[in-house]
C-alpha positions in Angstrom: 84.3 77.8 36.2 87.9 76.5 35.7 88.7 80.3 34.9 87.2 81.6 38.1 88.5 78.7 40.0 92.3 79.6 38.7 91.3 83.3 39.8 90.3 82.1 43.3 93.6 79.8 43.6 96.3 82.9 41.9 94.7 85.0 44.6 94.7 83.1 47.5 98.1 82.0 46.8 98.7 85.9 46.4 97.6 86.4 50.1 100.4 85.3 52.0 103.0 87.5 49.9 101.0 90.3 50.7 100.7 89.6 54.2 104.6 90.1 54.0 104.9 93.2 53.3 107.4 95.2 55.2 106.1 97.1 58.6 105.8 100.7 58.9 108.9 102.5 59.9 108.9 103.1 63.6 108.8 106.9 65.2 109.0 108.7 68.3 105.7 108.5 70.1 105.3 104.5 68.5 104.8 101.8 71.4 108.4 100.1 70.7 107.8 96.4 69.9 107.7 94.1 72.7 110.7 91.3 72.2 111.9 88.0 74.5 115.5 87.5 73.4 118.4 85.8 75.3 121.5 87.5 76.1 124.8 86.9 76.9 124.7 86.9 80.8 122.4 83.8 80.4 118.7 85.5 81.1 116.1 86.3 78.3 115.2 89.9 78.8 111.5 90.9 77.7 110.9 94.6 76.9 107.1 94.2 78.6 109.5 93.4 82.1 110.7 96.6 81.7 107.2 98.7 81.6 106.7 101.4 84.3 110.1 100.7 86.0 112.6 101.9 83.8 114.2 103.4 80.3 115.5 101.0 77.8 118.0 101.4 74.9 118.5 99.2 72.5 121.6 99.2 70.5 121.5 97.3 67.3 124.8 96.4 65.7 125.5 94.6 62.4 127.9 91.9 63.6 129.9 90.9 66.3 134.0 90.6 65.6 134.0 93.7 63.2 135.2 96.6 63.2 132.6 99.2 63.8 131.1 97.0 66.3 134.0 96.2 68.6 134.8 99.7 68.9 131.3 100.3 69.7 131.3 97.7 72.1 134.6 99.0 73.8 132.8 102.4 74.0 130.1 101.0 76.0 131.8 98.9 78.4 134.6 101.1 79.3 132.0 104.0 79.8 129.6 101.9 81.6 129.7 103.5 85.0 128.0 106.9 83.0 125.6 105.1 82.0 124.2 102.9 85.1 124.3 106.2 86.3 120.7 106.9 85.1 117.8 104.5 85.7 118.2 102.2 82.2 118.6 98.9 81.0 120.6 98.8 78.3 121.4 96.7 75.5 123.4 95.8 72.2 121.7 93.3 70.2 122.5 92.1 66.7 121.1 88.8 64.4 124.2 86.9 65.4 124.0 83.4 67.1 124.3 83.5 71.2 127.5 81.5 70.6 128.7 84.3 68.5 127.5 87.0 71.2 129.1 85.3 74.2 132.3 85.3 72.6 132.4 88.5 71.6 131.1 89.9 74.7 134.0 87.8 76.7 136.5 89.1 74.4 139.3 91.2 75.5 141.3 91.2 72.2 139.6 91.4 68.9 141.8 90.8 65.7 140.7 93.3 62.9 142.8 92.9 59.7 145.9 92.3 61.2 145.7 95.0 63.9 144.3 94.0 67.6 141.9 96.0 69.4 142.0 95.5 73.3 138.3 96.1 74.8 137.3 95.0 78.3 134.5 92.7 78.7 130.8 93.9 77.7 129.6 94.5 81.1 126.4 94.8 80.1 124.3 92.3 78.0 124.1 91.6 74.1 120.9 90.5 73.1 120.8 87.9 70.2 118.3 87.5 67.6 119.1 84.7 65.4 115.1 84.5 63.9 115.6 88.2 62.8 111.8 88.8 64.2 113.1 91.5 66.5 115.3 92.7 64.1 112.2 93.0 61.6 109.9 94.5 64.3 112.3 97.4 64.6 113.1 98.0 61.0 116.6 97.5 61.3 117.5 94.5 59.5 119.3 95.6 56.5 117.5 95.2 52.6 119.9 91.9 52.2 118.1 90.1 55.6 122.2 89.1 56.9 122.6 91.8 59.5 121.1 94.7 61.7 121.5 98.1 61.0 123.8 100.3 63.9 120.3 101.9 65.1 119.7 102.8 68.8 116.5 102.8 70.0 115.7 104.9 73.4 112.6 103.7 75.3 110.9 105.4 77.6 109.1 103.5 80.9 106.0 103.1 79.5 107.3 101.6 76.4 107.4 104.6 74.0 110.1 105.2 71.8 111.7 108.4 72.6 114.5 108.6 70.4 116.3 106.6 67.5 119.5 107.8 66.3 120.3 106.6 63.0 123.6 108.2 62.5 125.7 106.1 65.6 129.4 106.4 66.2 130.9 103.9 67.3 133.9 105.6 69.1 131.6 107.8 71.0 128.9 105.4 71.1 128.7 105.5 74.8 129.3 109.3 75.5 126.5 110.4 72.9 124.5 107.7 74.5 125.1 109.5 78.1 124.0 112.9 76.2 120.6 111.3 74.5 119.7 109.6 78.1 120.3 113.5 79.5 118.0 115.1 76.8 115.5 112.9 77.2 115.6 113.3 81.0 115.9 110.0 82.0 115.7 109.8 86.3 119.6 109.2 87.6 120.2 107.4 90.9 121.2 110.0 93.5 
């Protein structure tokens, strides 16, 4: 009887461990996981609010105030007028605390190892996912769990993933985003 009890106890304890298995990798055509995240503009955004209304782009980045992320933010901020020609809501997102992303979004100079990079304030919302739940749902959380991979998700008006860019080039991220939105035939404002 004790043996059966022990086997049952071991099995019961193993269930939560098995439940934490990584989610299947998202692919083009999959429904994009919904999220509800605070942003640097003081608002909270939820993917489902855009369904049926406009496309959404989420540019995940590893960490505020780092070299690649500063260059990517600079590219998007300097070319926001080109991106906003499309009927799209676009965001950068990280697992950084909201306060860090607010300071990063507002920064016009970032010191990177003794070299100062000047940039415009971000003219788009930056999402914060400090619980890392949304990053896990999108499969972007690094193996060590400390930061998100630099991946960009393009989500169509129906809430489905239209494209995933896993080879984002920070310096040309805005130009690449504009090109991809065109390829995906996202509606443009007249």
